[in-house]
C-alpha positions as CSV (number, residue, x, y, z in Angstrom):
1,M,-149.8,92.5,103.3
2,T,-147.7,94.9,101.9
3,S,-150.2,95.9,100.2
4,I,-153.6,96.1,100.2
5,L,-153.4,99.1,98.1
6,R,-153.8,98.6,95.8
7,A,-152.3,100.0,95.2
8,S,-156.0,102.8,87.7
9,S,-151.1,104.0,75.9
10,S,-151.1,103.1,73.1
11,S,-154.3,102.0,71.6
12,P,-155.0,99.1,69.2
13,S,-156.8,99.6,66.0
14,F,-160.2,98.9,67.6
15,F,-159.7,101.7,70.1
16,P,-159.9,105.4,69.2
17,S,-156.5,107.0,69.1
18,K,-157.5,109.8,71.4
19,L,-159.6,108.7,74.4
20,P,-160.7,111.1,77.1
21,S,-160.4,110.2,80.8
22,F,-163.7,110.8,82.5
23,H,-163.5,111.3,86.2
24,S,-165.6,114.4,86.7
25,K,-162.7,116.7,87.6
26,P,-161.8,120.2,86.5
27,A,-160.8,120.7,82.9
28,P,-157.4,119.0,82.4
29,N,-154.1,120.7,81.7
30,P,-152.5,119.8,78.3
31,P,-150.5,116.6,78.6
32,L,-146.9,117.2,79.6
33,F,-145.5,114.0,78.3
34,D,-145.2,112.1,75.1
35,L,-147.4,109.0,75.6
36,R,-145.4,106.7,73.4
37,L,-142.2,107.5,75.3
38,L,-143.8,106.9,78.6
39,M,-145.3,103.6,77.5
40,S,-142.0,102.4,76.3
41,T,-140.5,103.2,79.7
42,V,-143.2,101.2,81.5
43,A,-143.7,98.4,79.0
44,D,-140.2,97.7,78.1
45,P,-137.6,98.3,80.9
46,S,-134.9,97.2,78.5
47,V,-134.9,100.6,76.9
48,R,-133.2,102.0,80.0
49,G,-130.0,100.0,79.7
50,T,-128.3,96.7,80.5
51,D,-128.7,97.0,84.2
52,D,-132.5,97.1,83.8
53,R,-132.4,94.1,81.4
54,R,-130.5,92.1,83.9
55,L,-132.8,93.0,86.8
56,A,-135.9,92.4,84.8
57,A,-135.1,88.7,84.4
58,R,-134.4,88.3,88.1
59,C,-137.9,88.0,89.6
60,H,-139.3,85.6,92.1
61,A,-142.8,84.3,91.3
62,V,-145.5,85.0,93.8
63,P,-146.9,82.6,94.7
64,G,-143.8,80.6,94.7
65,L,-145.7,77.3,94.4
66,S,-145.6,74.8,91.6
67,A,-148.5,74.6,89.2
68,G,-149.7,71.5,90.9
69,E,-149.5,73.1,94.4
70,V,-151.5,76.1,93.2
71,V,-154.2,73.8,91.8
72,A,-154.3,71.8,95.0
73,A,-154.6,74.9,97.2
74,S,-157.4,76.2,94.9
75,D,-159.3,73.0,94.9
76,E,-159.1,72.7,98.7
77,A,-160.4,76.3,99.1
78,F,-163.2,75.8,96.6
79,G,-164.1,72.5,98.3
80,R,-164.6,74.3,101.6
81,H,-166.6,77.1,100.1
82,S,-168.9,75.1,97.7
83,S,-172.3,73.7,98.6
84,P,-174.0,70.9,96.6
85,G,-177.2,71.7,98.4
86,L,-177.8,75.1,96.9
87,K,-180.9,75.4,94.7
88,R,-181.8,77.8,92.0
89,S,-185.4,79.0,91.6
90,G,-185.2,81.5,88.8
91,S,-186.0,81.4,85.1
92,G,-184.7,82.8,81.9
93,V,-181.2,84.3,81.4
94,A,-179.2,86.5,83.8
95,I,-176.0,88.3,82.8
96,M,-173.1,88.4,85.2
97,W,-171.1,91.5,84.3
98,F,-167.6,91.0,85.7
99,R,-165.8,94.2,86.6
100,N,-163.2,94.5,89.4
101,D,-164.4,91.2,90.9
102,L,-162.6,88.6,88.8
103,R,-163.3,85.6,91.0
104,L,-165.9,82.9,91.7
105,M,-165.4,82.4,95.4
106,D,-167.4,84.8,97.6
107,N,-168.9,86.6,94.7
108,E,-172.4,87.5,95.8
109,A,-173.4,89.0,92.4
110,L,-172.5,85.7,90.7
111,V,-174.4,83.6,93.2
112,R,-177.5,85.8,92.9
113,A,-177.3,85.7,89.1
114,W,-177.2,81.9,89.2
115,A,-180.1,81.6,91.7
116,A,-182.3,84.0,89.8
117,S,-182.0,82.3,86.4
118,E,-182.0,79.1,84.5
119,S,-178.7,80.0,82.8
120,V,-176.1,82.6,83.5
121,L,-174.1,84.5,80.8
122,P,-170.8,85.8,82.2
123,V,-169.5,88.9,80.4
124,Y,-166.3,91.0,80.6
125,C,-166.0,94.2,78.6
126,V,-162.5,95.4,77.6
127,D,-163.3,99.1,78.0
128,P,-161.1,101.3,75.8
129,R,-161.2,104.1,78.3
130,N,-159.1,102.1,80.7
131,F,-156.3,102.1,78.1
132,G,-156.4,105.8,77.4
133,A,-154.5,108.5,79.2
134,T,-154.7,109.7,82.8
135,H,-156.7,112.9,83.5
136,Y,-154.2,115.7,84.2
137,F,-150.8,114.6,82.8
138,G,-151.6,112.1,80.0
139,F,-149.8,109.1,81.4
140,P,-150.9,105.6,80.2
141,K,-153.9,104.8,82.3
142,T,-152.9,101.1,82.4
143,G,-149.3,100.2,82.0
144,A,-148.1,96.9,80.5
145,S,-147.4,95.2,83.8
146,R,-151.0,95.6,85.1
147,A,-152.4,94.9,81.7
148,Q,-150.5,91.6,81.6
149,F,-151.8,90.8,85.2
150,L,-155.3,91.6,84.0
151,I,-155.0,89.2,81.1
152,E,-153.8,86.4,83.4
153,C,-156.8,87.1,85.7
154,L,-159.2,86.9,82.8
155,D,-157.7,83.7,81.5
156,D,-157.9,82.2,85.0
157,L,-161.5,83.3,85.4
158,K,-162.4,81.8,82.1
159,K,-160.9,78.4,83.1
160,N,-162.6,78.4,86.5
161,L,-166.0,79.2,84.8
162,M,-165.5,76.4,82.3
163,K,-164.7,73.9,85.1
164,R,-168.1,74.7,86.5
165,G,-170.1,74.5,83.3
166,L,-169.9,78.1,82.0
167,N,-167.6,80.3,79.9
168,L,-166.6,83.9,79.7
169,L,-167.9,86.1,77.0
170,V,-165.3,88.7,76.2
171,R,-166.0,91.8,74.1
172,F,-164.0,94.9,73.2
173,G,-165.9,98.1,73.8
174,K,-167.8,100.2,76.3
175,P,-170.1,98.3,78.7
176,E,-173.0,100.7,78.0
177,D,-172.9,99.6,74.3
178,I,-172.2,95.9,74.8
179,L,-174.4,94.9,77.7
180,P,-177.8,96.3,76.3
181,S,-177.1,94.6,72.9
182,I,-176.3,91.3,74.6
183,A,-179.3,91.5,76.8
184,R,-181.5,92.1,73.8
185,V,-180.0,89.0,71.9
186,F,-180.4,86.7,74.9
187,S,-183.6,88.2,76.3
188,A,-181.8,88.6,79.6
189,H,-184.0,89.8,82.4
190,T,-181.3,91.1,84.7
191,V,-177.6,92.2,84.6
192,Y,-175.8,91.6,87.9
193,A,-172.6,93.4,88.8
194,Q,-170.4,94.5,91.7
195,K,-171.1,98.1,92.9
196,E,-168.2,100.5,92.6
197,T,-167.5,103.8,94.3
198,C,-165.5,106.3,92.1
199,S,-166.9,108.6,89.4
200,E,-165.6,106.9,86.3
201,E,-167.1,103.6,87.4
202,L,-170.3,105.2,88.6
203,L,-170.8,107.0,85.3
204,V,-170.5,103.6,83.5
205,E,-173.1,102.2,85.8
206,K,-175.5,105.0,84.9
207,L,-174.8,104.6,81.2
208,V,-175.4,100.9,81.4
209,L,-178.7,101.4,83.2
210,K,-179.8,104.0,80.6
211,G,-178.9,101.6,77.8
212,L,-180.8,98.7,79.4
213,Q,-183.9,100.9,79.8
214,E,-184.0,101.3,76.1
215,V,-184.1,97.5,75.5
216,V,-187.6,96.1,75.2
217,L,-187.8,92.4,76.0
218,P,-190.4,90.2,74.2
219,Q,-193.4,89.4,76.3
220,G,-195.9,86.6,76.0
221,G,-199.6,86.9,76.6
222,T,-202.0,89.7,75.7
223,S,-200.9,92.7,73.6
224,N,-201.7,95.2,76.3
225,Q,-199.1,93.9,78.7
226,K,-196.5,96.5,79.9
227,S,-193.2,96.3,78.1
228,V,-190.3,95.1,80.3
229,S,-186.6,96.1,80.2
230,P,-183.7,94.3,81.7
231,K,-182.8,95.3,85.2
232,L,-179.4,96.3,86.6
233,V,-178.7,94.9,90.0
234,L,-175.6,96.2,91.7
235,V,-174.2,94.2,94.6
236,W,-171.8,95.4,97.2
237,G,-168.8,93.1,97.4
238,S,-165.4,94.8,97.5
239,T,-164.8,95.4,101.2
240,M,-164.4,93.3,104.3
241,Y,-167.1,95.2,106.2
242,H,-170.4,95.4,104.2
243,I,-171.5,99.0,103.6
244,D,-174.9,98.2,105.1
245,D,-173.3,97.1,108.3
246,I,-171.1,100.1,109.2
247,P,-172.6,102.2,112.0
248,F,-172.9,105.5,110.0
249,S,-173.9,106.7,106.6
250,T,-171.1,107.5,104.2
251,K,-171.8,111.2,104.4
252,N,-171.2,111.0,108.2
253,L,-168.1,108.8,107.9
254,P,-165.4,109.9,110.4
255,D,-162.6,111.9,108.8
256,V,-160.0,110.2,111.1
257,Y,-159.3,106.5,110.4
258,T,-158.9,105.6,114.1
259,Q,-162.4,106.7,114.9
260,F,-163.8,104.7,111.9
261,R,-161.8,101.6,112.9
262,K,-162.8,101.6,116.6
263,A,-166.5,102.1,115.6
264,V,-166.6,99.2,113.2
265,E,-164.5,96.9,115.4
266,S,-166.8,97.4,118.3
267,K,-170.2,97.6,116.6
268,C,-170.0,95.5,113.4
269,S,-169.5,91.9,112.5
270,I,-168.1,90.6,109.2
271,R,-170.4,88.6,107.0
272,G,-169.4,85.1,106.0
273,C,-168.3,84.2,102.5
274,F,-171.0,83.2,100.1
275,K,-171.1,79.5,99.3
276,L,-170.7,78.6,95.6
277,P,-172.8,76.0,93.8
278,V,-170.9,73.0,92.6
279,S,-172.0,73.7,89.0
280,L,-172.8,77.1,87.6
281,G,-174.1,75.8,84.3
282,P,-175.7,75.5,81.9
283,P,-174.9,78.6,79.7
284,P,-177.6,80.0,77.5
285,S,-178.6,77.5,74.8
286,T,-179.2,80.0,72.0
287,G,-177.9,83.4,71.0
288,L,-174.1,82.8,70.9
289,D,-174.2,82.2,67.1
290,Q,-175.7,85.7,66.7
291,I,-172.8,87.4,68.4
292,D,-170.0,85.3,66.9
293,G,-169.3,83.1,69.9
294,W,-167.5,83.7,73.2
295,G,-164.7,85.9,72.0
296,T,-161.1,85.8,73.1
297,I,-159.1,87.4,75.9
298,P,-156.9,90.1,74.5
299,T,-153.2,90.0,74.2
300,L,-150.8,92.7,75.1
301,E,-150.2,93.3,71.4
302,Q,-153.9,93.9,70.8
303,L,-153.9,96.4,73.6
304,G,-151.0,98.2,72.0
305,L,-148.5,97.1,74.6
306,K,-145.2,95.2,74.9
307,E,-144.6,92.3,77.2
308,P,-142.8,93.5,80.4
309,K,-139.3,92.1,80.7
310,A,-140.0,91.2,84.3
311,R,-142.5,88.6,83.0
312,Q,-139.8,86.6,81.2
313,M,-137.7,83.7,82.4
314,I,-139.7,83.6,85.7
315,H,-139.5,79.9,86.4
316,S,-135.9,79.5,85.5
317,V,-134.4,82.0,88.0
318,S,-132.8,81.1,91.3
319,Q,-135.1,80.9,94.4
320,H,-132.7,83.3,96.0
321,E,-133.4,86.2,93.7
322,Q,-135.5,88.9,95.3
323,G,-137.4,90.6,92.5
324,I,-141.1,89.9,92.5
325,H,-143.4,88.7,89.7
326,F,-147.1,88.2,90.5
327,L,-149.1,85.6,88.8
328,G,-152.6,86.8,87.9
329,G,-155.9,85.0,88.7
330,E,-158.0,83.6,91.5
331,N,-156.1,80.3,91.7
332,A,-152.8,82.2,92.2
333,A,-154.4,84.3,94.9
334,L,-155.7,81.2,96.8
335,G,-152.3,79.7,96.3
336,R,-150.6,82.7,97.8
337,I,-152.8,82.6,100.9
338,S,-152.0,78.9,101.3
339,E,-148.3,79.6,100.8
340,Y,-148.1,82.5,103.2
341,F,-150.5,81.4,106.0
342,W,-149.9,77.6,105.9
343,K,-147.2,76.2,103.7
344,K,-144.5,78.7,104.8
345,A,-145.3,77.8,108.4
346,C,-144.8,74.1,107.8
347,N,-141.7,74.3,105.6
348,S,-139.8,77.4,106.8
349,L,-137.9,78.3,109.9
350,I,-140.1,81.3,110.2
351,D,-143.9,81.3,110.3
352,M,-144.6,84.3,108.1
353,L,-148.0,85.3,109.4
354,R,-146.9,84.9,113.0
355,V,-144.3,87.7,112.5
356,Y,-146.0,89.8,109.8
357,K,-146.1,93.0,112.0
358,E,-142.4,92.8,112.5
359,T,-141.5,92.2,108.9
360,R,-144.1,94.3,107.1
361,N,-141.8,97.3,106.6
362,G,-139.3,95.2,104.6
363,M,-138.4,96.1,101.0
364,L,-136.6,93.1,99.6
365,G,-137.9,89.6,98.9
366,P,-141.3,87.9,98.5
367,D,-142.2,87.2,102.1
368,Y,-141.7,90.3,104.2
369,S,-145.5,91.0,103.6
370,T,-148.5,89.1,102.4
371,K,-148.5,90.5,98.8
372,F,-152.2,90.1,98.6
373,S,-152.9,93.6,97.1
374,P,-152.8,92.9,93.3
375,W,-155.4,90.2,93.7
376,L,-157.5,92.4,96.0
377,A,-157.4,95.2,93.5
378,S,-158.5,93.0,90.6
379,G,-161.1,91.3,92.7
380,S,-159.5,88.0,92.2
381,L,-159.4,87.6,96.0
382,S,-162.2,88.4,98.5
383,P,-161.2,90.4,101.6
384,R,-163.7,88.3,103.6
385,Y,-161.9,85.2,102.5
386,I,-158.7,86.6,103.9
387,Y,-160.6,87.4,107.2
388,E,-161.8,83.8,107.4
389,E,-158.4,82.4,106.8
390,V,-156.9,84.7,109.5
391,R,-159.5,83.5,112.0
392,R,-158.8,79.9,111.0
393,Y,-155.1,80.4,111.5
394,E,-155.7,82.0,114.9
395,K,-157.7,79.0,116.0
396,Q,-155.2,76.4,114.7
397,R,-151.9,78.3,115.3
398,V,-151.8,81.6,117.2
399,A,-153.6,84.9,117.6
400,N,-151.2,87.8,118.1
401,D,-150.5,91.4,117.0
402,S,-149.4,90.2,113.5
403,T,-152.7,88.3,112.8
404,Y,-154.6,91.4,113.9
405,W,-152.5,93.7,111.8
406,V,-153.5,91.9,108.6
407,L,-157.1,92.8,109.4
408,F,-156.1,96.3,110.5
409,E,-154.8,96.8,106.9
410,L,-158.0,95.5,105.4
411,I,-159.9,98.0,107.5
412,W,-157.7,100.7,106.0
413,R,-158.7,99.5,102.5
414,D,-162.4,99.6,103.5
415,Y,-161.9,103.1,104.8
416,F,-160.6,104.4,101.6
417,K,-163.5,102.8,99.7
418,F,-166.0,104.6,101.9
419,I,-164.0,107.8,101.9
420,S,-164.2,107.9,98.1
421,M,-168.0,107.8,98.4
422,K,-168.1,110.6,101.0
423,H,-165.7,113.0,99.3
424,G,-166.3,112.1,95.6
425,N,-164.0,113.7,93.1
426,S,-162.2,115.9,95.7
427,I,-159.8,113.0,96.2
428,F,-158.5,113.7,92.7
429,H,-158.3,117.5,93.1
430,L,-155.1,119.4,93.9
431,G,-156.4,120.6,97.3
432,G,-157.8,117.2,98.2
433,P,-160.8,116.5,100.4
434,R,-159.9,119.5,102.7
435,N,-159.4,121.9,99.8
436,V,-155.9,122.8,101.0
437,V,-154.5,125.8,99.1
438,S,-150.8,125.4,98.3
439,K,-148.3,125.9,95.5
440,W,-146.9,122.9,93.6
441,S,-144.4,122.6,90.8
442,Q,-145.0,120.6,87.7
443,D,-141.4,120.8,86.6
444,R,-141.1,118.1,83.9
445,S,-137.3,117.5,84.3
446,L,-137.6,117.1,88.1
447,F,-140.5,114.7,87.8
448,E,-138.8,112.6,85.2
449,S,-135.7,112.2,87.4
450,W,-138.1,110.8,90.1
451,R,-140.0,108.7,87.7
452,D,-137.0,107.1,86.1
453,G,-135.0,106.6,89.3
454,R,-132.4,109.3,88.6
455,T,-132.6,111.5,91.7
456,G,-129.1,110.8,93.1
457,Y,-130.7,109.3,96.2
458,P,-130.2,105.5,96.0
459,L,-133.2,104.7,98.2
460,I,-135.5,106.7,96.0
461,D,-134.0,105.5,92.7
462,A,-134.1,101.8,93.7
463,N,-137.8,102.0,94.7
464,M,-138.7,103.7,91.4
465,K,-136.8,101.2,89.3
466,E,-138.5,98.4,91.2
467,L,-141.9,100.0,90.4
468,S,-141.3,100.4,86.7
469,T,-139.8,97.0,86.3
470,T,-142.2,94.9,88.4
471,G,-145.3,97.0,88.9
472,F,-144.9,96.7,92.7
473,M,-143.3,98.6,95.5
474,S,-143.2,98.0,99.3
475,N,-145.3,99.9,101.7
476,R,-142.3,101.6,103.1
477,G,-141.0,102.5,99.7
478,R,-144.3,104.1,98.7
479,Q,-144.3,106.3,101.7
480,I,-140.6,107.3,101.2
481,V,-140.9,108.2,97.5
482,C,-144.2,110.1,98.0
483,S,-142.6,112.2,100.8
484,F,-139.6,112.9,98.6
485,L,-141.7,114.0,95.6
486,V,-143.9,116.3,97.5
487,R,-141.8,117.5,100.4
488,D,-138.2,117.6,99.0
489,M,-139.0,118.2,95.3
490,G,-142.2,120.2,95.8
491,I,-143.8,118.4,92.8
492,D,-147.6,118.3,92.3
493,W,-148.7,115.1,94.2
494,R,-151.1,114.3,91.4
495,M,-148.2,113.6,89.1
496,G,-147.0,110.9,91.5
497,A,-150.5,109.5,91.9
498,E,-151.1,109.3,88.2
499,W,-147.7,107.6,87.6
500,F,-148.6,105.1,90.3
501,E,-151.9,104.6,88.4
502,T,-149.9,103.7,85.3
503,C,-147.5,101.3,87.0
504,L,-149.1,99.6,90.0
505,L,-150.4,96.1,89.7
506,D,-152.5,96.8,92.8
507,Y,-154.0,100.1,91.6
508,D,-157.5,101.0,92.6
509,P,-158.6,104.6,92.6
510,A,-159.9,104.9,96.1
511,S,-156.7,103.5,97.8
512,N,-154.2,105.1,95.4
513,Y,-155.6,108.6,95.6
514,G,-156.6,108.2,99.2
515,N,-152.9,107.4,100.1
516,W,-151.5,110.2,97.9
517,T,-153.8,112.9,99.4
518,Y,-152.8,111.6,102.8
519,G,-149.1,111.7,102.0
520,A,-149.3,115.1,100.4
521,G,-151.1,116.6,103.4
522,V,-154.3,117.3,101.7
523,G,-156.3,114.3,102.8
524,N,-158.2,113.5,106.0
525,D,-155.4,113.2,108.4
526,P,-155.0,116.2,110.7
527,R,-151.2,116.0,110.7
528,E,-150.4,117.8,107.6
529,D,-146.6,117.8,107.3
530,R,-145.6,114.2,107.0
531,Y,-141.9,114.0,106.2
532,F,-139.8,111.0,105.7
533,S,-136.1,111.6,106.2
534,I,-134.2,109.6,103.5
535,P,-131.0,109.2,105.6
536,K,-133.1,108.0,108.6
537,Q,-135.2,105.7,106.5
538,A,-132.1,104.2,104.8
539,K,-130.5,103.6,108.2
540,N,-133.6,102.0,109.7
541,Y,-134.8,99.9,106.7
542,D,-131.8,99.3,104.5
543,P,-128.9,99.5,106.9
544,E,-126.4,97.5,104.8
545,G,-127.6,98.8,101.5
546,E,-128.8,95.4,100.3
547,Y,-132.0,96.8,98.7
548,V,-130.3,99.7,96.9
549,A,-127.5,97.4,95.7
550,Y,-130.0,94.9,94.3
551,W,-131.8,97.5,92.1
552,L,-128.7,99.7,91.5
553,P,-125.9,97.2,90.6
554,E,-123.4,100.0,90.3
555,L,-123.4,100.3,94.1
556,R,-122.6,96.7,94.8
557,Q,-118.8,97.3,94.8
558,L,-119.1,100.0,97.5
559,P,-118.8,99.2,101.2
560,R,-122.2,98.4,102.7
561,E,-122.2,101.5,104.9
562,R,-121.7,103.7,101.8
563,R,-124.3,102.2,99.4
564,N,-127.1,104.5,100.5
565,F,-124.6,107.4,100.8
566,P,-122.2,107.0,97.8
567,G,-121.2,110.6,97.4
568,Q,-119.5,111.2,94.1
569,S,-119.5,107.5,93.3
570,Y,-123.1,107.9,92.2
571,I,-125.1,110.4,90.1
572,K,-125.5,114.0,91.4
573,Q,-128.4,114.6,93.7
574,I,-131.2,116.4,91.9
575,V,-132.4,118.5,94.8
576,P,-131.2,119.1,98.4
577,L,-133.2,117.5,101.2
578,K,-135.7,119.7,103.0
579,F,-134.5,118.2,106.3
580,G,-131.2,116.3,106.5
581,N,-127.9,116.2,104.6
582,T,-126.7,112.9,103.3
583,H,-123.1,114.3,102.9
584,Q,-122.6,114.8,106.6
585,S,-121.6,112.0,109.1
586,T,-122.9,109.2,107.0
587,H,-120.3,106.5,107.8
588,A,-121.5,103.7,110.0
589,S,-118.2,103.6,111.8
590,N,-118.9,106.8,113.7
591,G,-121.8,105.1,115.4
592,R,-124.1,108.0,114.7
593,S,-127.1,108.5,112.4
594,E,-127.0,110.9,109.5
595,N,-127.4,114.6,110.2
596,T,-131.1,114.5,109.9
597,H,-133.4,117.1,111.2
598,Q,-135.0,115.6,114.3
599,R,-138.1,117.7,114.6
600,S,-141.0,115.5,115.7
601,S,-143.4,117.8,114.0
602,H,-141.8,116.9,110.6
603,V,-140.2,113.5,110.9
604,R,-143.1,111.1,111.7
605,K,-143.6,107.4,111.5
606,G,-146.6,108.0,109.2
607,R,-149.3,105.6,108.3
608,R,-149.0,102.7,106.0
609,Q,-149.8,103.0,102.3
610,N,-152.4,100.3,102.9
611,K,-150.8,97.6,100.8
612,M,-151.0,94.1,101.9
């Protein structure tokens, strides 16, 4: 899975030019970076040179199925999770407010909205605040790669709704402005939505509720009847374990993951996926003419962004190319599960799920990990559906450490969600949940060398170029570049976290900031000094330099043993390593590892970045 992580610009004319970020954190420092320059770096890798242009076009689509195969996999999954016997008993209109749950399958809020109404109005709000700037350092809050992925998810959601008798109402603006006005027009009695956990999202929920309370719905009968306002019903649906089923309150959540995992595994069961009615229609019969129809899904240009080069020429590249391009939407997510769990096992020499635990620390190619994380982050894929597919695989194929490890990663994702509720905004603060006091640099030049892949350390530079080009990075890579930024460079970890927020397709606030506080030594983990030795990591995970040579073509002419340690053949190293010297004893011919500092208190295996 590499990732369950998750891994959260320029503004169009309908967005204010200066939009505040609104996590309730301390007053921000002045932005350190020019927003337009940063967006050009993320949105258009071609500005960085011909090597990046060449790499950007060399991406492998995930899933790697044909359009027909994706449709077949989706239809099969929907067939198993639909029930023609479901009945609705409600009346009137209910609004389904889609947020980070851009799917039909196993969407309890959607099923409840359908059951409690005669017609459902699905709504998505393109919130301008999500396309503003990050809180502390003014990076683009949503980069072009994730914006494009979101657009694809919305387009897919719209098509799936239309297949089942509905449509998707798309509006530009703040949900607290849009939803009350729509509820008034359609006389909607309830707005259903998925419950979120972090402060920005929680604030929006409060503002929507306040706006709905100011709407007075028309009532029949006598004049002395009490006025009624639309209700807001928030439904839990983003985790594998339901919040009501875990054996402790969030305020008493263990501060060590292992304690949490053992408790839920021994005391909790995982709820089954919600069945979907065969038809979700009809939509409301009146009201659409008053609001100018269903609206349209935005384009990148409308969001003030340029198309990422990594999105071009995807279907014409060789199947041997290793760069990754994710296709957005629920159908693609279901196709990826079918491909990774079932199709690869039938048509490959290697059954990918069977060996997931052994391959998950890879960095190159589409199949070393599940790659589920972007769809999990957007809510295009239910973690409970993954759980059910793992159990189905175990019954039909094999149950082993690898199948368990997929679920292990999903529990990590759950844990970060619950931790974000327990610790609130402290996960965004410099000292983290434990309020650790330490000094960090915000040196702009150093940070930009890391951001742009110009540190002089091929393993760091290759990972950062992959991130900016594709919006993705392996679990192993995320841990390495985090350690280098905070341990070797001494840079404020929040700069790295916010840059990941800009770039990652699989960004969600709980997992992203949970992982960065963990890696920076300010999170829950009692082991504070987690250091990843670059020479050691390179030897273990890229021993022949294939990964760095792929992303840094200038290294391809070097002997394999020198690619990670090119000396003067590569750019100058920006900082010395805290532990280890890549200039000493780096040749594979001597049979020895690099001169790394082998102190067990500093060089640790470390936990995964929770990316499936």
